[in-house]
Every structure is written in structure tokens, then in C-alpha cells.
N, C-alpha and C positions, 0 to 999 in steps of 0.2 A: 499184979501191981508192980512186982519187982522187975518184970521184963521190959516195961515201957522206957526206962532210961536207956537200956542197951539198944533198943530199936531206934531211939532218937539219935544216939551216937552213930549208929550205922548209916542212917539217912544223911547225917551231916557229912560223914566221910564220902558217901557216894556223891553228894552235891559238890563237895570240894573237888572230887576227882573229875566230875563232869565239867566244872568250871575250868579246871586246868586243861582238860582236853579241848574245850572250846577255845580257850586262850591260845593253845598250841596250834589249833587249826586256823584260827584267825591270823596268827603270826605267819604260818605257812602261806595262807591266802594273800596276806599283805606282801610277802616276799615274792610270790608268784606274780601278783599284779605289778609290783615294782619292776620285776624283770620284763614283764610284757610291755610296760610303759617305756622302759629303756630300749627294748627291741623296736617298738614303734618309733621312738624318737630317732634311733640310729637309722631306721629305714627312711623316715621323713628327711633326715639330714642328708642321707645318700641320694634320695630322689631330688631334693632341692639342689644338691651339688651337681647332679646330672643335668637338671634343667638349666642351671646357670652356665654350665660348660657348653651345652648344646646351643643355648641362646647366644653365648659369646662367639661360638663358631659360625652360627648363622649370620650374626652381625658383621663379622669379618668378611664372610663370603659375599654378603650383600653389598658392602662398601667396595670391595674389589670389583665386583660385577658392575657397580655404578661407575667406578673409575674407568672401566673399559667401555661401558655403554655410551657415555657422553660423547667421546670423540668418534665412536663408530657411527652413531646416529647422525652426527654432524657430517662425517665423510659421505654417508649414504645420500644425504640431501644435497651436498655440495658437489661431490666428484662424480657420482654415478648418474645423475640426472642433468640433462642439458639445461633445463629451465633453472635448476638450482645453481648450476655453474654460472650461467649468464647473470643471475641476480647477484652472485658473489663478486664477480669481476666487473659488473656494471659501473660501480663508483670509480674504478680506475680511469675511466674516460676523463675525469676531472682532475686527475693527479698530475701535477707539473712534471715530475720525473718520468712518468710513463709517457706523457705527451711528447716530451723531448726525444725519448727513444723512438717512438713511432714516427715522429716528424723526420728525424735523421734517416731512419731506415727507408721511409717512402721517398725522400729526396734523393738518397743515394741510388735507389733502384730506378727511379725515374731518369736520373742522369745517365745511368748505365744503359738503360733501354734506348734512349735517344742518341747516345754518344755525342754529348754536347760539344766537345772540342772539335770533333770531325765536322759537325754541321757548321760551326763557326768558320772553320778553315775553308770549307767549300764555298762559303759566301763572301769570303774576303778576296781582294785582288792578290795576285801571286806575290807581289812585293811586300804585302802586309800580312802574309800568313804566319809570320813569326809572332804576331800578336794574338794568335788563336788561343794559346794557352792561358795568358792572363785574362783575356775577354771571357773565355769559357769559365774560368775560376770565379769571375765576378757574377756571371749568369748563375752558376751553381749556388753561390751565396744567396742570390735573390730567390732561387728555387727553394733553398732551405728556409728562408724567411717566410715565403708564402706557405710552405708546408706547416710551419708553426701556426700560421693564421688558421689553416684548415683544422688542425687538431684542437685548437682552442675555441672553435666555433660550435654553435649548437648542433650542426650537422654531424659532427664527429661522434656524438653519443650514440646515434642510431647506427652509424657505420661500425663502430666498435662492438656494439651489441650483436649485430648480424655476423660480423667476422668471428666473434667468439662462439656464437651459436653453430656456425658452419664448422669451425675448427674442432669444437668439442664433439659434434656428431661424427665427423670423419675419424677423429682419433678413437672414439669408442667403437665405431664400426671396424676400424683396422685392428684394434686390440682384440675384438671378438671374432676376427677373421671373417667378417661379413664380405661377401664377394661383390655386392652391388647395392648402391643406394641411389634411388631416383634415376636409374639408368646409368649412373656413373660407376665405373669399375673401381673397387677399393683394394689397395694393396695392404700388406701388413704395415701397421703404423710405424713410421720411422721416427717420428717426433710429434709433439703437440705444437701446432703452428697457428699463427695469426695471419690470415690472408690479407695482403696489402692492396689487392686490385682495386677495391672500391675507394680506398684512400687515395691511391694514385690517380684514379679517374677524377675524384674531386679536386685533387691538386692540379690536374691538367685544365680543368674548367676555370679554376682561379687564375692560372697563368694566362689562359686565353683572354680573360678579362683585362689583363695587364699588358697585352700585346705580345706575349711570348707564345707562339703557336707551333709547338713541336708535336709531331705525330708519334705516338707510341704503338708498338705492335699489338694486335688483338690477341686475346687469350694468353697474356703474359703469365708467367709463374713467379709470383713475388710473395714470399712468406717470411715471417719472423719465427725461427725455431725457439721454443720455450724450454722443452724437456727432451732429452735424447732418449733413444729407444730403450737402452738398458734400464735407466732410471724409471721411465714411464711404465714399461712392461712389468717390472718387479713391483713397483708401487701399486699398479692397477690390480695385479694378482692378489696382493695382500688385502686391498680394500674389498675386492669381491669375496674373498674368503671370510673376512670379518663381517661383511654385510649378510652373508648366509647365516652366520651365527647370531646376528644382531637381535632378532626377536627372542631367541632363547636366552641371550645374555640379559636383555631387559626384563624378561619374565622372571629369571632367576634372581635378579636384583630386588624386584618387588616382593616376591615370595619369601626370600631369605630375610629381608628386613621386617616384613610383617610377622614371620615366624619368630624372629628374635624378640620383637616387642611382645608377641602373644605368650611366649614361653617364659619370659622374664618374670622373676618374683618381685623385682623392683623396676617397674616400667619407667618411672621418672628417671632413674639413673641410666637405664638403657637409652632413653631418648636424649639424655645428656651426652652420652658417648656417641650416639648416632649423629647428633649435631656437630660434635667436634670432628668426627670422622669425615663428614661431608665437607666441612671447611678444609680439612687437610687434603682431601681428594681434589677439590677445586684448586688449591694452591699448587699441588703436584702437577696438575695439567697445565697451569699457567707457566710453571718453571720449565716443563717439557716443551711447551710451545716456544719459549725463548731460546732453549737449547737448539731445537730444530731450526729456528730462524738463523741463529748464528752459524750453524754448520752449512746451511744452504747459501747464505750470503758470502761466507768465507770461501766457498767452493766455486764462486763465479769468477771466470777468468777476466782479467782487466780489459781484454779486447772483445769481450762478448757484446752482442747486440743489446741485451738487457744489462745495464750496469749494475754493480752491487747495490747502489742506492735505489734504483728502480725496482730491483728484485726484492729488497727489503720492504719498500712501500707496497708492492704487489702482495707480498706475503701477509703483511698486516691487514690489508683490505680483505683478502680472501678468507683469512682466519678470524675476521671480526665476529662472525656468528659463533664460532667456538669460544672466543673470549667472552662474549655475552652470556653464553650458557654456563661457563665457569663462574662468572661473576654472580649469576643468578643462583647457582648451587652454593656458593660461599654465603650469600645473603640468607638462603634458606637454612643452611647449617647454623648460622649465627642466631637465626630466629628460634630454631629448635633448642639450641644450646642455652640461650637466655631464658626461654620459656621454661625449660626443665629446671634450670637453676632457681627461677622465681618460685617454683612449686616445691622447693626443697625445705628441709626441716630446720634450717639455720634460724636462730632467733631473729635476725634482721629480716629474713623473708617472711617469717610468721607474723612479725609486727607489721611489715608492709602490707601483707594480704589483709590483715585485720583492719588497717587504716583505710585501705581501698574499699572494703565492704562497708565500713562505717561511713565513708564519704558518700557512697552510692545510696546507702540507706537514708542518710540525712538529706540527700539531694531530693528524694521523694517526699520529704516532709512527713506530715501525719496523715497524708491522703491514703485512703484504703486502696489496696491493689485492684479491686474489682474482680469480676468473674474470670476475665482473661488472665489477670495477674495471678489469681489463685491457681489456675490451671498450669501456668508457666512455673509457679513455685513448686507444684506437685511433680512436675516433669523436668525440673531445672537440669539435673545431672544428665538426663537422657538427651535433652536439647543441646547442651554444651558438647557432649560427645559427638552428636550428629553433625554439629558445625565443623568439628575437626575432621570427621570422615569426609564431608563434602569438600573441605579444603584439600585433603589428600587426593581425592578423585580429580580435583582441578589441577593438581600437580602432575598427574600422570596422563592427562589428556594430550593428544597429539597436536599441541600448539607450540608456538615459539615462546619458550619460557625465558623471557628477557628479565633484566633487573626490574624494569618498570612493572612487569607482570607480577613478579614476586612481591614487590612493594604494595601494589594494589590488593593482591590476595591477602597479604598479612594485615593490611588496614581493614579489609572487609571482615576478617576473622575477629579482630579486636572489637570492631563496631558491633557485630552480632553478639559476641560474648557479653559486651557491656549492656546491650538491650535486654538480653535474657536475665542478667543479674539485676538490672534496674526494675523491670516489670515483675520479677519474682522475688523482690528484695525481702530479706528478713534481717532482724537485728543480729550483728555479729556476736560471737561468744565473748564474755568478759576477758580482759587480759589477765594473765596469771602474774602474780607478784614475783 
């Protein structure tokens, strides 16, 4: 009977010791778990920082590649292919400054070939031959007027196209050191020329209709030099080198931008920066185009066949495709920029999105969505992402991405997104106070 209290006291001491040991072990476990959480958090922070850095690097690489790819692809279509070049310079046939240059060059060459003053002198009596100079000057003024009529007629467009087609083919053959084209021996290209023979022949026909019947030699050599050898050869070599790298540059741009968006922890913000970067790239190309134009025009001698004004007009016409591509890129960038901003967490954007969803929900009234609507509601996010993927595919298709193309594409995306939201409509969440 006397031992039971002692045994109870020992059990209590052992229980207290066990509780203390459990408490100590629990404390150690808590400390160990806390350290493990801190380690995982630091590792996650490190991984997130690495992903953000890699995403930023890929975004910069993609934008730089895009900045290079746009003019390179334009050069490939315009400079290296004869059809592309003819399409680019075709509108110049309607340009008054270019028409004036061609008319003067054709008239001057015609007068030189027929030697107007000598012909007039031969047909005048000996005592009147002193009038040969003034009469020849009047005839040459008439020839110049008729030349202007020729270049302003509908016939000139076809002559201009074929002259440029021949000139480009011969220039490319000469730059590539081709020995023969259609049985014609080709030397190393000395310049890019516009052949005037067809224009002079048309001029002669018009003069014959007006009673001026001078015979010109057959197979005359009459050309307007546009670019000299050093400029043309150097420029052509640069374009060929860039054209070789063009597929890789374009592929790098697409992969880098896709990788930047895929690795980003905040894809909305990445798209926001991507849109801003595309806008900046387009503006940089437009500024570069203006600088190149100023340098080319300022380098034209005052006595050159192509005047500075005609050179500037020709430059604008030839680079119109590049300008359209830059404008389309800027419009696309603004679309991405505005779209990413609209999806942002700012109170104004949250309120705007809720109001839009509420308006679409009320637009449907109390009508049940139906079986199709229920399916769209269940797959709404997937459908909306699919629409954006299709739009991205449309942007990289090998088509002429003009401003109108981008506008229609953006309008199509907005319409499809609206239809998905309308047929799969649900009530928006209540606004927070």
C-alpha cells in the first residue's frame, strides 16, 4: 500500500520527461521544416529569377532578329528577284519627275544619234546655213515636247516595265558573273541601266506622225545609268549575304519570341513589352529609311541624269513595300501593347473587363445558352487561346502583311473572341467594394 504513491510519482516524472522530449523533437522538426521551406523558397526564387532573365534575353534577341528580318525579307523580294523589282519600280512610270528625266534623256539621245543640226544644215541652201543652229534648236525643243507626250501616254508603262525587267536581269547576271544570257554575252556589270531603245523607237514613231522623219542607226546603245559599279557591287554583296541568313534570322525571331513568352512567369507583362518593342523596331526602321534617303539624295550630283527630286521620288516608290511592312509592324505592336494593358490588374482595367462581360451577359438576356453554348462555356478558355494561336500563324504566313491585313486580322480576332464570350456567357463576378 505504501509503494503505490512512489510508483505514481515516478510515472508522472517519466510522462513529463517524455512530453519534454516530444516537445524538443517537435521544435527540432519545426526548425528543420522551416529551414527546408526557406531552402525551397530560395531555390524557387533563384529559378524564377533565372527564368525571368532568360525570358528577357530571349525577348531582346527576338526583337533584334525581327528588326533585321523585316528589311532583309523586303530586300529579298525587291532586289534579288526581277519580278519583285519590276513590281516595285512599276509605279514610277506615272511619276512626273521620273517621266521628265526619261523624256529628256530619250530626246537628248535621239538628237545626238541623228545629229539634228547637221541634217538641217545639209538641207538648207548655202546662204541660209547660218540658220541651222536656231532651226535645230527649235526642232530639238519639239522633239523634247513629243518625248514628254510619249512618257505620259499609256504605252510608256509597258515600255518602262520591260526596260526595267531587262536592266535588272542583265545587272544580276553581270554581278553574278554569268557569261551568257539568251545568247548575249554579259560582262561584269558596270552599272544598273535603263535601256532607252524602246522609248526612242516610240519617240521616232510619234515624230513621224508629225512629219519629222529622221532615221536613227539600228542597234543603238542608249541607257540611263542608275547606280555605279562600286555602289552596286558592294550593295549586292551585302544583300546576298543577308539573304543567305534570312531564313535563320526569321526562325530565330519566331523561336526567341515564343520562348520568351513561354518561359515568362508573367506572360501579360512580356506581351506588353513585346508590343512596345515591336513598335520601337518599326519606328527605328522608318527613321533608318529616312536617313538612307537623305544620304542618297544628297549624294546625287546636280548634273546627274536622275535629278535629286527624281531620285527621292524613286526611292519612296521602291521602298513603299518596306514602309508598309513597318507600318504593319507598328500597328501589330500597338495591338499587343493595348491588349496586354487591357488584361492588366489595374482597377480601371478590372472594372472595364467586368463591365464588358456584364454587357455581353445582358445582351443575351435570359435566354438559355443551349447545347452549343454549354459546350463553348466549358471550353471557353481553350477556344480563346486557339483563336490567338491561329492569329499568330496568320502573322507568320508568307503573305504581304500590309496595314490593311493587320487591321482585318485584328478585327477578326476581336469578332471571334466576342462570339465565344457571347455564346458561352456567364454572369460576371460581383464588383468588390
